[in-house]
PASEBA-1860 file (N, C-alpha, C; in nm, 3 decimals):
! residues 265
1> MGASGFIG> -0.536/-2.449/1.870/-0.491/-2.371/1.985/-0.575/-2.245/1.998 ~ -0.632/-2.226/2.117/-0.718/-2.110/2.137/-0.861/-2.138/2.093 ~ -0.908/-2.264/2.115/-1.038/-2.306/2.062/-1.156/-2.258/2.146 ~ -1.130/-2.191/2.258/-1.242/-2.141/2.338/-1.276/-1.997/2.304 ~ -1.194/-1.930/2.223/-1.222/-1.792/2.181/-1.323/-1.790/2.066 ~ -1.360/-1.673/2.024/-1.464/-1.657/1.921/-1.426/-1.726/1.789 ~ -1.310/-1.693/1.733/-1.270/-1.752/1.605/-1.231/-1.900/1.624 ~ -1.156/-1.929/1.730/-1.114/-2.066/1.755/-1.231/-2.161/1.771
9> NALYKELC> -1.334/-2.116/1.842/-1.450/-2.202/1.864/-1.531/-2.220/1.736 ~ -1.541/-2.114/1.656/-1.609/-2.125/1.527/-1.536/-2.226/1.437 ~ -1.403/-2.223/1.441/-1.323/-2.319/1.363/-1.345/-2.461/1.412 ~ -1.347/-2.478/1.544/-1.369/-2.613/1.600/-1.503/-2.668/1.549 ~ -1.607/-2.585/1.555/-1.741/-2.630/1.511/-1.744/-2.661/1.361 ~ -1.671/-2.583/1.282/-1.667/-2.607/1.138/-1.595/-2.737/1.104 ~ -1.488/-2.770/1.179/-1.399/-2.880/1.140/-1.429/-3.012/1.210 ~ -1.497/-3.009/1.325/-1.503/-3.130/1.410/-1.583/-3.244/1.347
17> NYFDTYGT> -1.671/-3.214/1.250/-1.746/-3.322/1.185/-1.669/-3.386/1.070 ~ -1.555/-3.328/1.037/-1.477/-3.377/0.922/-1.340/-3.432/0.963 ~ -1.288/-3.385/1.076/-1.155/-3.426/1.123/-1.165/-3.464/1.270 ~ -1.069/-3.541/1.315/-1.054/-3.565/1.460/-0.992/-3.438/1.517 ~ -1.076/-3.352/1.573/-1.037/-3.214/1.606/-1.023/-3.195/1.756 ~ -0.915/-3.130/1.796/-0.889/-3.100/1.938/-0.869/-2.950/1.954 ~ -0.887/-2.903/2.077/-0.868/-2.762/2.103/-0.810/-2.738/2.240 ~ -0.761/-2.618/2.263/-0.715/-2.580/2.397/-0.806/-2.471/2.453
25> YHTNTSYK> -0.817/-2.469/2.586/-0.891/-2.363/2.654/-0.811/-2.322/2.777 ~ -0.841/-2.204/2.829/-0.771/-2.159/2.949/-0.871/-2.129/3.060 ~ -0.948/-2.020/3.046/-1.035/-1.978/3.156/-1.177/-2.034/3.147 ~ -1.221/-2.073/3.028/-1.359/-2.119/3.011/-1.372/-2.265/3.057 ~ -1.416/-2.283/3.180/-1.419/-2.418/3.240/-1.532/-2.506/3.184 ~ -1.618/-2.451/3.097/-1.726/-2.533/3.040/-1.669/-2.645/2.951 ~ -1.540/-2.632/2.914/-1.477/-2.735/2.830/-1.408/-2.844/2.913 ~ -1.416/-2.830/3.044/-1.338/-2.918/3.133/-1.367/-3.067/3.110
33> GNGQFFHY> -1.493/-3.101/3.091/-1.528/-3.243/3.077/-1.523/-3.291/2.933 ~ -1.485/-3.204/2.840/-1.481/-3.239/2.698/-1.346/-3.302/2.666 ~ -1.348/-3.429/2.629/-1.225/-3.503/2.602/-1.146/-3.451/2.483 ~ -1.209/-3.367/2.400/-1.140/-3.312/2.282/-1.065/-3.182/2.316 ~ -1.084/-3.133/2.438/-1.023/-3.005/2.477/-0.920/-3.025/2.588 ~ -0.809/-2.954/2.578/-0.702/-2.961/2.677/-0.685/-2.826/2.743 ~ -0.672/-2.827/2.875/-0.643/-2.702/2.946/-0.500/-2.659/2.914 ~ -0.484/-2.532/2.880/-0.351/-2.482/2.845/-0.340/-2.337/2.890
41> DIQEDDIF> -0.245/-2.313/2.980/-0.216/-2.178/3.028/-0.090/-2.131/2.957 ~ -0.104/-2.033/2.871/0.007/-1.991/2.786/0.128/-1.944/2.865 ~ 0.107/-1.893/2.989/0.219/-1.842/3.067/0.282/-1.948/3.157 ~ 0.207/-2.055/3.182/0.256/-2.156/3.276/0.292/-2.290/3.210 ~ 0.219/-2.325/3.104/0.233/-2.460/3.047/0.318/-2.458/2.920 ~ 0.377/-2.573/2.891/0.452/-2.589/2.767/0.362/-2.656/2.664 ~ 0.351/-2.596/2.547/0.263/-2.648/2.442/0.304/-2.788/2.397 ~ 0.431/-2.825/2.419/0.478/-2.959/2.381/0.392/-3.069/2.442
49> SVLEKVRP> 0.349/-3.050/2.568/0.272/-3.155/2.636/0.140/-3.182/2.563 ~ 0.075/-3.077/2.513/-0.050/-3.095/2.436/-0.018/-3.160/2.301 ~ 0.086/-3.113/2.235/0.121/-3.165/2.103/0.156/-3.313/2.109 ~ 0.226/-3.353/2.213/0.265/-3.494/2.226/0.143/-3.585/2.247 ~ 0.041/-3.532/2.315/-0.082/-3.612/2.336/-0.162/-3.623/2.207 ~ -0.172/-3.513/2.133/-0.260/-3.509/2.016/-0.191/-3.561/1.890 ~ -0.063/-3.530/1.874/0.014/-3.563/1.754/-0.060/-3.518/1.627 ~ -0.076/-3.387/1.611/-0.159/-3.335/1.502/-0.092/-3.339/1.365
57> DYVISCLR> -0.176/-3.340/1.261/-0.128/-3.320/1.124/-0.132/-3.172/1.088 ~ -0.228/-3.101/1.146/-0.246/-2.956/1.124/-0.268/-2.889/1.259 ~ -0.208/-2.772/1.275/-0.232/-2.691/1.394/-0.279/-2.554/1.347 ~ -0.392/-2.509/1.400/-0.440/-2.373/1.372/-0.421/-2.292/1.499 ~ -0.345/-2.184/1.490/-0.318/-2.103/1.609/-0.406/-1.978/1.611 ~ -0.494/-1.975/1.713/-0.576/-1.856/1.741/-0.543/-1.808/1.882 ~ -0.423/-1.833/1.928/-0.387/-1.804/2.067/-0.398/-1.656/2.100 ~ -0.442/-1.629/2.223/-0.441/-1.493/2.276/-0.365/-1.495/2.408
65> GDFTAQVQ> -0.346/-1.379/2.466/-0.279/-1.374/2.597/-0.149/-1.295/2.592 ~ -0.073/-1.306/2.699/0.053/-1.233/2.715/0.139/-1.243/2.589 ~ 0.186/-1.129/2.539/0.255/-1.126/2.411/0.388/-1.202/2.414 ~ 0.464/-1.186/2.522/0.592/-1.258/2.533/0.568/-1.408/2.535 ~ 0.465/-1.449/2.608/0.432/-1.593/2.616/0.384/-1.645/2.481 ~ 0.314/-1.560/2.405/0.271/-1.602/2.270/0.391/-1.631/2.180 ~ 0.492/-1.545/2.186/0.613/-1.565/2.104/0.680/-1.696/2.143 ~ 0.695/-1.719/2.273/0.758/-1.842/2.322/0.680/-1.966/2.279
73> AHLHLMEY> 0.547/-1.959/2.292/0.463/-2.073/2.254/0.478/-2.105/2.106 ~ 0.483/-2.001/2.022/0.496/-2.025/1.878/0.635/-2.076/1.841 ~ 0.737/-2.034/1.914/0.872/-2.090/1.892/0.871/-2.241/1.914 ~ 0.812/-2.283/2.026/0.804/-2.426/2.058/0.718/-2.499/1.956 ~ 0.610/-2.435/1.917/0.519/-2.495/1.819/0.591/-2.519/1.686 ~ 0.667/-2.420/1.644/0.739/-2.433/1.515/0.846/-2.542/1.520 ~ 0.912/-2.552/1.636/1.010/-2.662/1.655/0.942/-2.796/1.631 ~ 0.827/-2.813/1.693/0.753/-2.939/1.682/0.709/-2.963/1.538
81> IVKHECKL> 0.654/-2.860/1.474/0.599/-2.871/1.338/0.706/-2.919/1.240 ~ 0.824/-2.858/1.248/0.932/-2.892/1.154/0.980/-3.036/1.178 ~ 0.990/-3.072/1.304/1.040/-3.206/1.339/0.941/-3.316/1.302 ~ 0.811/-3.287/1.312/0.710/-3.391/1.291/0.634/-3.378/1.160 ~ 0.680/-3.289/1.072/0.622/-3.276/0.938/0.470/-3.254/0.942 ~ 0.426/-3.162/1.028/0.287/-3.122/1.019/0.282/-2.976/0.973 ~ 0.165/-2.915/0.974/0.152/-2.781/0.917/0.088/-2.686/1.016 ~ 0.139/-2.563/1.017/0.087/-2.458/1.106/0.010/-2.355/1.024
89> YFISSANV> -0.116/-2.334/1.061/-0.197/-2.224/1.009/-0.206/-2.119/1.119 ~ -0.155/-2.001/1.091/-0.149/-1.893/1.192/-0.247/-1.783/1.156 ~ -0.340/-1.754/1.247/-0.436/-1.645/1.225/-0.366/-1.513/1.257 ~ -0.329/-1.442/1.152/-0.265/-1.312/1.169/-0.369/-1.202/1.148 ~ -0.327/-1.081/1.120/-0.419/-0.968/1.121/-0.381/-0.864/1.016 ~ -0.481/-0.789/0.972/-0.456/-0.674/0.884/-0.366/-0.571/0.953 ~ -0.359/-0.577/1.086/-0.277/-0.481/1.161/-0.128/-0.492/1.134 ~ -0.084/-0.598/1.067/0.059/-0.605/1.030/0.093/-0.496/0.928
97> FDAYSKFP> -0.010/-0.431/0.873/0.011/-0.322/0.777/-0.036/-0.187/0.830 ~ -0.059/-0.174/0.960/-0.128/-0.053/1.007/-0.042/0.074/1.003 ~ 0.086/0.061/0.969/0.169/0.181/0.952/0.153/0.239/0.810 ~ 0.097/0.158/0.720/0.070/0.207/0.585/-0.075/0.253/0.577 ~ -0.102/0.355/0.501/-0.240/0.402/0.499/-0.291/0.443/0.361 ~ -0.203/0.448/0.264/-0.244/0.505/0.134/-0.312/0.405/0.041 ~ -0.289/0.274/0.064/-0.344/0.172/-0.025/-0.387/0.050/0.055 ~ -0.472/-0.035/-0.004/-0.495/-0.168/0.056/-0.365/-0.249/0.049
105> SYENDKTL> -0.356/-0.355/0.125/-0.233/-0.437/0.130/-0.255/-0.574/0.068 ~ -0.150/-0.622/-0.002/-0.155/-0.753/-0.068/-0.053/-0.848/-0.004 ~ -0.059/-0.975/-0.045/0.016/-1.080/0.028/0.165/-1.053/0.039 ~ 0.227/-1.005/-0.068/0.373/-0.989/-0.066/0.420/-0.850/-0.030 ~ 0.327/-0.762/0.011/0.367/-0.630/0.057/0.448/-0.640/0.186 ~ 0.540/-0.547/0.204/0.622/-0.547/0.326/0.536/-0.508/0.445 ~ 0.551/-0.582/0.554/0.473/-0.551/0.674/0.540/-0.438/0.753 ~ 0.457/-0.356/0.816/0.506/-0.249/0.903/0.389/-0.204/0.990
113> SQSIYGRL> 0.412/-0.203/1.121/0.302/-0.170/1.212/0.343/-0.067/1.316 ~ 0.248/0.019/1.352/0.270/0.115/1.461/0.213/0.064/1.592 ~ 0.131/-0.041/1.585/0.064/-0.091/1.707/0.141/-0.209/1.767 ~ 0.130/-0.223/1.897/0.195/-0.336/1.966/0.138/-0.468/1.914 ~ 0.007/-0.471/1.893/-0.059/-0.593/1.844/-0.008/-0.629/1.705 ~ 0.000/-0.530/1.616/0.050/-0.555/1.481/0.194/-0.603/1.481 ~ 0.275/-0.544/1.570/0.417/-0.585/1.576/0.433/-0.727/1.629 ~ 0.344/-0.767/1.720/0.347/-0.906/1.768/0.320/-1.002/1.652
121> KIRIENMM> 0.216/-0.972/1.574/0.181/-1.058/1.461/0.296/-1.064/1.360 ~ 0.359/-0.950/1.336/0.473/-0.947/1.242/0.587/-1.035/1.295 ~ 0.612/-1.026/1.423/0.723/-1.105/1.480/0.698/-1.256/1.461 ~ 0.575/-1.298/1.487/0.544/-1.441/1.470/0.547/-1.478/1.321 ~ 0.494/-1.392/1.236/0.502/-1.416/1.091/0.648/-1.433/1.046 ~ 0.735/-1.344/1.092/0.876/-1.350/1.052/0.943/-1.479/1.099 ~ 0.906/-1.526/1.220/0.957/-1.655/1.268/0.910/-1.767/1.175 ~ 0.785/-1.760/1.131/0.729/-1.863/1.044/0.796/-1.864/0.906
129> MRMPKKNM> 0.838/-1.747/0.860/0.902/-1.738/0.728/1.032/-1.817/0.722 ~ 1.087/-1.847/0.838/1.213/-1.926/0.841/1.184/-2.077/0.837 ~ 1.059/-2.114/0.845/1.021/-2.256/0.837/1.020/-2.300/0.690 ~ 1.025/-2.431/0.664/1.002/-2.477/0.526/0.865/-2.429/0.479 ~ 0.858/-2.379/0.357/0.734/-2.317/0.307/0.613/-2.407/0.320 ~ 0.630/-2.534/0.291/0.515/-2.625/0.288/0.461/-2.657/0.427 ~ 0.531/-2.613/0.530/0.487/-2.640/0.666/0.406/-2.527/0.729 ~ 0.379/-2.422/0.651/0.311/-2.310/0.717/0.221/-2.232/0.622
137> AILRVPMV> 0.117/-2.172/0.682/0.031/-2.077/0.610/-0.001/-1.962/0.705 ~ 0.017/-1.841/0.656/-0.015/-1.720/0.732/-0.148/-1.668/0.678 ~ -0.247/-1.657/0.768/-0.382/-1.617/0.729/-0.411/-1.480/0.788 ~ -0.403/-1.377/0.704/-0.427/-1.241/0.754/-0.575/-1.207/0.739 ~ -0.635/-1.167/0.850/-0.778/-1.138/0.849/-0.804/-0.993/0.893 ~ -0.907/-0.931/0.836/-0.946/-0.798/0.881/-1.039/-0.810/1.002 ~ -1.118/-0.707/1.030/-1.216/-0.713/1.140/-1.314/-0.827/1.114 ~ -1.339/-0.909/1.219/-1.428/-1.024/1.205/-1.558/-0.997/1.280
145> FGNTSPRI> -1.670/-1.012/1.206/-1.801/-0.991/1.266/-1.876/-1.123/1.273 ~ -2.003/-1.119/1.311/-2.084/-1.239/1.330/-2.170/-1.220/1.454 ~ -2.281/-1.292/1.462/-2.377/-1.271/1.572/-2.315/-1.278/1.711 ~ -2.222/-1.373/1.728/-2.164/-1.390/1.862/-2.026/-1.326/1.874 ~ -1.989/-1.243/1.777/-1.855/-1.183/1.781/-1.846/-1.077/1.891 ~ -1.729/-1.061/1.950/-1.711/-0.956/2.052/-1.751/-0.818/2.000 ~ -1.724/-0.790/1.872/-1.757/-0.657/1.816/-1.908/-0.634/1.814 ~ -1.985/-0.734/1.771/-2.130/-0.717/1.766/-2.188/-0.711/1.908
153> KEIKTLLE> -2.135/-0.795/1.997/-2.181/-0.791/2.137/-2.158/-0.653/2.198 ~ -2.042/-0.596/2.171/-2.010/-0.464/2.226/-2.105/-0.357/2.169 ~ -2.131/-0.363/2.038/-2.222/-0.267/1.976/-2.361/-0.278/2.039 ~ -2.409/-0.402/2.057/-2.542/-0.422/2.118/-2.547/-0.364/2.259 ~ -2.441/-0.390/2.337/-2.436/-0.340/2.475/-2.439/-0.187/2.476 ~ -2.363/-0.124/2.389/-2.359/0.023/2.383/-2.493/0.080/2.337 ~ -2.557/0.013/2.240/-2.688/0.059/2.194/-2.791/0.053/2.307 ~ -2.790/-0.060/2.378/-2.889/-0.078/2.485/-2.865/0.018/2.602
161> GNEAIEVF> -2.738/0.055/2.623/-2.706/0.149/2.730/-2.709/0.294/2.684 ~ -2.749/0.314/2.557/-2.752/0.448/2.496/-2.617/0.519/2.510 ~ -2.510/0.441/2.490/-2.375/0.497/2.497/-2.316/0.513/2.357 ~ -2.216/0.598/2.346/-2.158/0.629/2.215/-2.078/0.512/2.158 ~ -2.093/0.492/2.028/-2.019/0.389/1.955/-1.914/0.460/1.870 ~ -1.788/0.419/1.884/-1.680/0.483/1.808/-1.684/0.440/1.662 ~ -1.677/0.537/1.573/-1.663/0.508/1.430/-1.548/0.591/1.375 ~ -1.486/0.538/1.270/-1.370/0.604/1.209/-1.409/0.644/1.065
169> PNLIINVT> -1.457/0.769/1.048/-1.510/0.810/0.917/-1.408/0.802/0.803 ~ -1.281/0.819/0.832/-1.178/0.821/0.727/-1.113/0.685/0.704 ~ -1.156/0.584/0.777/-1.091/0.453/0.768/-1.163/0.364/0.667 ~ -1.088/0.317/0.566/-1.144/0.227/0.464/-1.095/0.085/0.495 ~ -1.190/-0.007/0.512/-1.156/-0.142/0.559/-1.219/-0.247/0.466 ~ -1.172/-0.370/0.482/-1.257/-0.482/0.442/-1.285/-0.564/0.567 ~ -1.379/-0.655/0.558/-1.431/-0.724/0.677/-1.453/-0.871/0.644 ~ -1.480/-0.949/0.747/-1.524/-1.087/0.724/-1.614/-1.127/0.841
177> NDDRLTQQ> -1.662/-1.251/0.836/-1.737/-1.303/0.951/-1.690/-1.445/0.981 ~ -1.737/-1.497/1.094/-1.689/-1.628/1.139/-1.728/-1.739/1.041 ~ -1.850/-1.731/0.984/-1.894/-1.837/0.892/-1.804/-1.849/0.771 ~ -1.782/-1.736/0.703/-1.705/-1.742/0.580/-1.558/-1.770/0.608 ~ -1.503/-1.712/0.714/-1.363/-1.734/0.748/-1.336/-1.882/0.776 ~ -1.423/-1.947/0.852/-1.400/-2.088/0.885/-1.415/-2.178/0.761 ~ -1.508/-2.142/0.671/-1.521/-2.217/0.546/-1.394/-2.204/0.461 ~ -1.338/-2.084/0.457/-1.217/-2.062/0.379/-1.100/-2.143/0.436
185> IHYLINQD> -1.087/-2.143/0.568/-0.976/-2.217/0.631/-0.996/-2.368/0.609 ~ -1.120/-2.414/0.616/-1.151/-2.555/0.589/-1.105/-2.591/0.447 ~ -1.132/-2.505/0.352/-1.089/-2.527/0.213/-0.936/-2.534/0.203 ~ -0.867/-2.442/0.270/-0.720/-2.439/0.264/-0.660/-2.569/0.320 ~ -0.722/-2.621/0.426/-0.674/-2.747/0.485/-0.700/-2.862/0.388 ~ -0.821/-2.868/0.335/-0.856/-2.976/0.240/-0.763/-2.978/0.119 ~ -0.725/-2.860/0.074/-0.639/-2.849/-0.044/-0.490/-2.850/-0.009 ~ -0.462/-2.861/0.122/-0.324/-2.863/0.172/-0.244/-2.741/0.123
193> KYGIFHLG> -0.307/-2.626/0.126/-0.245/-2.502/0.076/-0.141/-2.449/0.175 ~ -0.045/-2.377/0.123/0.056/-2.313/0.208/0.090/-2.176/0.151 ~ 0.152/-2.091/0.233/0.187/-1.956/0.190/0.110/-1.851/0.268 ~ 0.088/-1.736/0.205/0.020/-1.624/0.272/-0.115/-1.600/0.204 ~ -0.220/-1.591/0.286/-0.355/-1.572/0.235/-0.421/-1.452/0.303 ~ -0.490/-1.371/0.223/-0.566/-1.257/0.276/-0.715/-1.294/0.269 ~ -0.775/-1.309/0.386/-0.910/-1.365/0.394/-1.011/-1.260/0.441 ~ -1.042/-1.167/0.353/-1.141/-1.065/0.386/-1.238/-1.048/0.270
201> STDLVHHE> -1.334/-0.956/0.286/-1.428/-0.929/0.177/-1.351/-0.878/0.055 ~ -1.408/-0.903/-0.062/-1.340/-0.867/-0.186/-1.353/-0.717/-0.216 ~ -1.440/-0.650/-0.142/-1.459/-0.506/-0.164/-1.435/-0.430/-0.033 ~ -1.431/-0.298/-0.045/-1.393/-0.213/0.068/-1.509/-0.121/0.106 ~ -1.505/-0.074/0.231/-1.612/0.013/0.282/-1.554/0.104/0.390 ~ -1.611/0.223/0.403/-1.571/0.309/0.514/-1.625/0.249/0.645 ~ -1.542/0.252/0.748/-1.579/0.196/0.877/-1.712/0.253/0.927 ~ -1.727/0.385/0.918/-1.850/0.448/0.968/-1.973/0.396/0.894
209> DFIKEVIK> -1.965/0.384/0.761/-2.080/0.338/0.681/-2.115/0.194/0.717 ~ -2.012/0.112/0.735/-2.036/-0.029/0.768/-2.106/-0.041/0.904 ~ -2.056/0.030/1.004/-2.115/0.021/1.138/-2.259/0.074/1.138 ~ -2.284/0.179/1.063/-2.422/0.232/1.054/-2.516/0.126/0.995 ~ -2.469/0.056/0.891/-2.551/-0.050/0.829/-2.576/-0.165/0.926 ~ -2.473/-0.200/1.000/-2.485/-0.307/1.101/-2.592/-0.268/1.204 ~ -2.585/-0.145/1.251/-2.680/-0.099/1.354/-2.823/-0.105/1.301 ~ -2.843/-0.069/1.174/-2.977/-0.077/1.113/-3.031/-0.219/1.120
217> RLGNYHPL> -2.942/-0.316/1.098/-2.982/-0.457/1.101/-3.017/-0.505/1.241 ~ -2.957/-0.440/1.341/-2.975/-0.488/1.479/-3.106/-0.442/1.542 ~ -3.173/-0.345/1.479/-3.300/-0.301/1.536/-3.324/-0.153/1.511 ~ -3.433/-0.104/1.565/-3.473/0.036/1.544/-3.408/0.124/1.651 ~ -3.281/0.153/1.631/-3.205/0.231/1.730/-3.178/0.372/1.675 ~ -3.154/0.463/1.766/-3.107/0.597/1.731/-2.969/0.613/1.795 ~ -2.867/0.560/1.729/-2.736/0.547/1.795/-2.664/0.679/1.816 ~ -2.586/0.682/1.922/-2.492/0.792/1.943/-2.360/0.747/1.882
225> LKKVYTTN> -2.309/0.823/1.786/-2.183/0.787/1.722/-2.076/0.888/1.760 ~ -1.962/0.834/1.804/-1.848/0.920/1.835/-1.750/0.908/1.719 ~ -1.737/1.013/1.641/-1.651/1.009/1.523/-1.506/1.035/1.563 ~ -1.419/0.943/1.527/-1.277/0.953/1.562/-1.198/0.976/1.434 ~ -1.131/1.090/1.426/-1.050/1.122/1.309/-0.902/1.109/1.346 ~ -0.833/1.013/1.284/-0.689/0.999/1.310/-0.607/1.076/1.207 ~ -0.667/1.101/1.090/-0.602/1.184/0.986/-0.711/1.265/0.918 ~ -0.670/1.361/0.837/-0.766/1.439/0.760/-0.804/1.370/0.630
233> EDRYLAVL> -0.722/1.274/0.588/-0.746/1.205/0.461/-0.793/1.062/0.487 ~ -0.849/1.000/0.383/-0.884/0.858/0.393/-0.759/0.776/0.418 ~ -0.771/0.673/0.502/-0.660/0.579/0.520/-0.716/0.438/0.510 ~ -0.631/0.346/0.465/-0.673/0.208/0.442/-0.619/0.115/0.550 ~ -0.704/0.021/0.592/-0.658/-0.094/0.670/-0.735/-0.214/0.615 ~ -0.685/-0.263/0.502/-0.757/-0.368/0.428/-0.658/-0.465/0.368 ~ -0.691/-0.594/0.374/-0.604/-0.698/0.316/-0.678/-0.767/0.201 ~ -0.624/-0.749/0.080/-0.686/-0.806/-0.040/-0.592/-0.909/-0.104
241> PKQHKLPK> -0.648/-1.012/-0.166/-0.563/-1.112/-0.231/-0.524/-1.071/-0.372 ~ -0.403/-1.101/-0.408/-0.359/-1.080/-0.547/-0.308/-1.212/-0.604 ~ -0.226/-1.282/-0.525/-0.166/-1.408/-0.572/-0.249/-1.530/-0.536 ~ -0.299/-1.534/-0.414/-0.371/-1.651/-0.364/-0.520/-1.622/-0.354 ~ -0.586/-1.625/-0.468/-0.731/-1.600/-0.469/-0.806/-1.730/-0.446 ~ -0.914/-1.720/-0.372/-0.996/-1.838/-0.342/-1.105/-1.854/-0.447 ~ -1.164/-1.974/-0.456/-1.276/-1.994/-0.550/-1.389/-1.894/-0.521 ~ -1.461/-1.857/-0.626/-1.564/-1.753/-0.615/-1.668/-1.786/-0.508
249> NLTVTFQE> -1.704/-1.916/-0.494/-1.807/-1.953/-0.397/-1.761/-1.933/-0.252 ~ -1.631/-1.910/-0.232/-1.580/-1.889/-0.096/-1.549/-1.742/-0.068 ~ -1.570/-1.655/-0.168/-1.547/-1.513/-0.144/-1.673/-1.450/-0.085 ~ -1.659/-1.329/-0.036/-1.773/-1.261/0.027/-1.757/-1.111/0.009 ~ -1.870/-1.040/0.000/-1.867/-0.893/-0.004/-1.912/-0.841/0.132 ~ -1.878/-0.715/0.161/-1.918/-0.661/0.290/-2.071/-0.655/0.302 ~ -2.141/-0.635/0.189/-2.288/-0.628/0.193/-2.347/-0.764/0.228 ~ -2.285/-0.871/0.178/-2.333/-1.006/0.213/-2.319/-1.032/0.362
257> IIDHHLMV> -2.211/-0.982/0.420/-2.191/-0.999/0.565/-2.301/-0.926/0.641 ~ -2.333/-0.806/0.597/-2.443/-0.732/0.662/-2.577/-0.803/0.638 ~ -2.601/-0.845/0.515/-2.733/-0.902/0.480/-2.761/-1.037/0.544 ~ -2.659/-1.123/0.548/-2.685/-1.262/0.584/-2.639/-1.303/0.724 ~ -2.549/-1.227/0.780/-2.489/-1.277/0.903/-2.501/-1.182/1.022 ~ -2.579/-1.079/1.007/-2.598/-0.989/1.121/-2.746/-0.974/1.149 ~ -2.812/-1.087/1.160/-2.956/-1.085/1.185/-2.984/-1.062/1.333 ~ -3.100/-1.011/1.360/-3.141/-0.989/1.500/-3.163/-1.126/1.563
265> D> -3.116/-1.140/1.688/-3.132/-1.268/1.759/-3.280/-1.303/1.772
END
């Protein structure tokens, strides 16, 4: 679900050679003639109609759109999952912890968010917690980068227009990219894993330092940086694993993301 977006499409490409893989799209009409893709309008359509056609064993939700409609769609999705004994993988976010700032967050930490986006993710997570454990996995991800990611595209556009790029000097984060994230999710499906997983780099970095390194990789620019201070002290927005650690070959450091996956086009 949500296979025409950045993460959803990366997942489709990672999985389609190994599984009979289907996806949904809404506005991107380039998928119209693709028999593996179904048009789905989150505000108008019922997800049941897609599920009945596909009859999936696994559903990965990368849905975007109206927040109320997202809640409704996931309610229907969970009804189907429980009844048909399949599994839901939900792409959640580090923002479920954005009200906490003193430490990184681990899988069993209590969620609390000040942002509307974080509260939406918490609401869907809480709905999932009422499902049988083996039918669901919550995948919390930090900021996702990669050559075709919206974040990198935006940075390139701002650099080329000589416009200011916002950085948060006091924000300590971890990060990931589309390549490593999709490999990790592929592994979780293959191993039929369930529960809560934190899928970010194993180490932490200040947001400002990371963005400066990214810009160096993108070319010989003299960027304008707009420093945004939300507090006087360092604050964390990072999701690290404690209970559900992945094999070493599937982990990544923030430096590896800069070195290997942010090459100039």
